[in-house]
C-alpha positions in Angstrom: 56.1 -57.4 84.5 55.0 -55.6 81.8 51.3 -54.9 80.7 48.8 -53.6 78.2 46.0 -50.9 79.5 42.5 -51.1 77.5 40.0 -48.3 78.1 42.9 -46.1 79.2 41.6 -42.6 79.9 44.9 -40.5 81.3 46.3 -44.1 82.2 45.7 -44.4 86.4 47.3 -47.5 86.1 50.4 -46.9 84.8 50.7 -44.6 87.5 49.7 -47.0 90.4 51.9 -50.1 88.4 55.1 -47.6 88.0 56.5 -47.8 91.7 56.0 -51.1 91.4 58.6 -51.6 88.3 55.9 -52.3 85.6 56.3 -51.3 82.5 53.4 -50.5 79.7 53.6 -51.9 76.3 50.6 -50.4 74.4 47.4 -48.6 75.5 44.2 -48.4 73.8 42.0 -45.0 74.0 40.3 -43.3 71.3 39.2 -39.8 73.1 41.1 -36.6 72.1 42.4 -35.4 75.7 42.9 -38.1 77.3 44.7 -39.3 73.9 47.2 -36.5 74.3 48.1 -36.9 77.8 49.0 -40.8 77.0 51.3 -38.9 74.0 52.8 -36.4 76.7 53.5 -38.6 79.3 54.3 -41.7 77.4 56.0 -41.0 74.2 57.2 -44.2 73.5 54.2 -46.6 74.4 51.9 -46.8 71.0 48.4 -45.6 71.5 46.6 -48.7 69.1 43.1 -46.1 69.3 40.0 -48.3 69.1 40.4 -51.6 70.8 37.6 -53.5 68.6 39.5 -52.4 65.4 43.2 -53.4 66.3 44.5 -56.8 65.9 45.4 -58.0 69.5 46.9 -61.3 68.5 50.1 -59.5 67.3 51.1 -59.2 71.3 49.8 -62.8 72.1 52.2 -64.3 74.8 54.2 -61.4 75.0 52.9 -59.1 78.1 52.3 -60.6 81.4 49.2 -58.6 82.5 46.1 -57.0 80.4 44.4 -54.4 82.7 41.3 -52.5 81.8 38.2 -50.4 83.4 36.1 -50.4 80.5 33.1 -47.9 80.2 30.8 -48.1 82.8 27.7 -45.8 82.0 25.9 -48.8 80.2 25.7 -50.4 84.1 25.8 -47.3 86.2 22.8 -46.0 87.9 23.8 -42.4 86.1 23.6 -44.1 82.8 21.1 -45.2 80.8 21.2 -48.9 81.8 21.2 -50.7 78.6 23.6 -52.9 79.6 25.2 -55.3 76.9 22.6 -53.5 74.3 24.7 -50.1 74.8 27.8 -50.2 72.3 29.7 -49.1 75.7 28.4 -51.8 77.4 29.2 -54.3 74.9 33.0 -53.3 75.0 33.3 -55.3 78.0 32.7 -58.6 76.0 34.9 -57.2 72.6 37.6 -56.6 75.1 37.5 -60.2 76.8 37.9 -61.4 73.1 40.9 -59.2 72.9 42.5 -60.5 76.2 41.9 -64.1 74.9 43.7 -63.5 71.8 46.6 -61.6 73.5 46.8 -64.3 76.6 48.7 -62.7 79.2 49.3 -64.8 82.1 47.1 -62.1 84.8 44.0 -60.1 83.9 42.4 -57.5 86.2 39.3 -55.6 85.4 37.6 -53.2 87.2 33.8 -52.1 86.9 31.0 -50.5 88.5 28.8 -52.8 91.0 25.6 -52.5 88.6 27.3 -54.8 86.4 26.4 -58.0 88.7 22.5 -57.0 89.0 21.3 -56.6 85.2 18.8 -58.9 83.8 20.6 -59.8 80.5 23.5 -61.2 82.9 26.6 -59.5 81.4 28.7 -60.2 84.2 28.2 -64.1 83.5 29.1 -63.2 80.0 32.3 -61.9 81.2 33.2 -64.3 83.5 32.3 -67.2 80.9 34.4 -65.4 78.1 37.5 -65.1 80.4 37.4 -68.6 82.1 36.4 -70.1 78.4 32.9 -71.7 79.1 30.8 -71.9 76.1 27.8 -70.7 77.7 27.2 -67.8 80.2 27.5 -68.5 83.7 24.7 -68.0 86.3 24.4 -66.5 89.4 22.6 -69.8 91.0 22.2 -67.8 94.6 18.5 -67.5 95.8 17.5 -64.2 94.8 19.5 -64.5 91.4 21.8 -61.9 91.8 25.5 -61.9 91.5 27.1 -62.1 95.4 29.9 -59.2 96.0 32.5 -61.8 95.8 33.7 -65.3 94.4 35.9 -67.5 92.4 35.6 -68.8 89.0 37.6 -72.3 88.2 39.2 -72.3 84.3 36.3 -74.4 82.0 39.0 -75.0 79.1 42.7 -75.4 79.0 43.4 -72.2 78.3 40.7 -70.4 80.1 41.5 -68.5 83.3 40.9 -68.8 87.1 39.2 -65.8 88.6 38.1 -63.8 91.6 36.0 -60.9 92.0 35.0 -58.5 94.9 33.7 -55.6 95.6 36.0 -52.9 97.0 35.5 -49.6 98.4 38.1 -46.3 97.8 37.4 -45.1 100.9 39.5 -47.9 102.8 42.2 -47.4 100.9 43.0 -43.9 101.6 40.5 -41.8 99.1 38.5 -39.2 100.7 35.2 -40.6 99.0 32.7 -44.0 99.0 33.6 -45.4 95.3 32.8 -49.1 95.2 33.9 -51.1 92.1 34.2 -54.9 91.4 37.5 -55.7 90.7 38.4 -59.2 88.9 41.6 -60.7 88.9 42.2 -63.7 86.4 45.3 -65.9 86.1 45.8 -68.3 83.2 44.6 -71.8 83.9 44.6 -71.5 87.9 42.2 -69.8 90.2 44.4 -70.1 93.0 46.8 -67.1 92.2 43.9 -64.9 91.6 42.3 -65.5 94.8 45.4 -64.6 96.7 45.8 -61.5 95.1 42.2 -60.5 96.2 41.1 -62.3 99.3 42.7 -62.5 102.8 43.8 -66.3 104.0 40.8 -66.6 106.4 38.7 -66.4 103.1 40.5 -68.7 101.3 40.5 -71.0 104.0 36.7 -70.5 103.8 36.3 -69.2 107.0 33.3 -67.5 108.2 34.2 -63.8 109.3 32.3 -62.2 112.3 28.9 -61.5 111.1 29.3 -63.1 107.6 27.3 -65.7 105.8 28.0 -69.2 104.7 28.3 -69.4 101.2 26.1 -70.3 98.4 27.2 -71.9 95.2 27.1 -69.5 92.5 27.8 -70.7 89.3 25.2 -72.9 87.9 24.0 -75.5 86.0 24.4 -75.5 82.5 27.1 -78.1 80.5 29.8 -75.2 80.7 29.0 -74.2 84.3 31.2 -77.5 85.6 34.8 -78.3 85.7 36.3 -81.4 84.7 36.0 -82.5 88.2 31.9 -81.6 88.5 32.7 -78.9 90.9 30.9 -75.7 90.3 32.8 -73.4 88.2 32.1 -70.5 90.8 31.6 -69.9 94.2 31.0 -67.5 97.1 34.0 -66.5 99.4 32.6 -66.9 103.1 32.4 -63.7 104.7 33.1 -61.8 101.4 31.5 -58.4 100.8 
């Protein structure tokens, strides 16, 4: 597997993927210190700098995966919370456009849970951009907020099937509580993405002990329904 890492920082992704034999093809980082770290540890991997200024079409169909942890300050309780009105928040949508230009087989995104509850619906915009819908997806839940897990069907022939889930680092060997939303996408099909994020019981739509029955979470626009009439997104039963 080869991959592109956007909003790279000091490149935790390459540290994680290295033991798996994955190879970085390019980074996108603008800050001086992280860029110097990348140049030191990965001298043969180009850092293209500003992801909004680079022509990502040069990598079209040439990489297996794109991963990104776009800036979180616009969605975090520690930030100003301006969501997509903040240039840092809007960078997520710029990144989605870049991913569609590259057209990798796999996509992996990470963001703070605050992205699920902003009134301007940034999460629905991100999902729509990746799956190929022509309008933002809507939660469709009773409280009007995105659930902590779910699945999105591709809305176009070159759209991504998606799965998302909130995971907490404290359950994966890290000595701190660190909840993040992970979105996995697979070109043209939701099942491979769901297999990455969910246990087999969840994929069978069983309800875990103490879990609640799932509700539809995509809803009602012209682009909110797949070709077979099913919702583009639904909650995994027993999900987080």
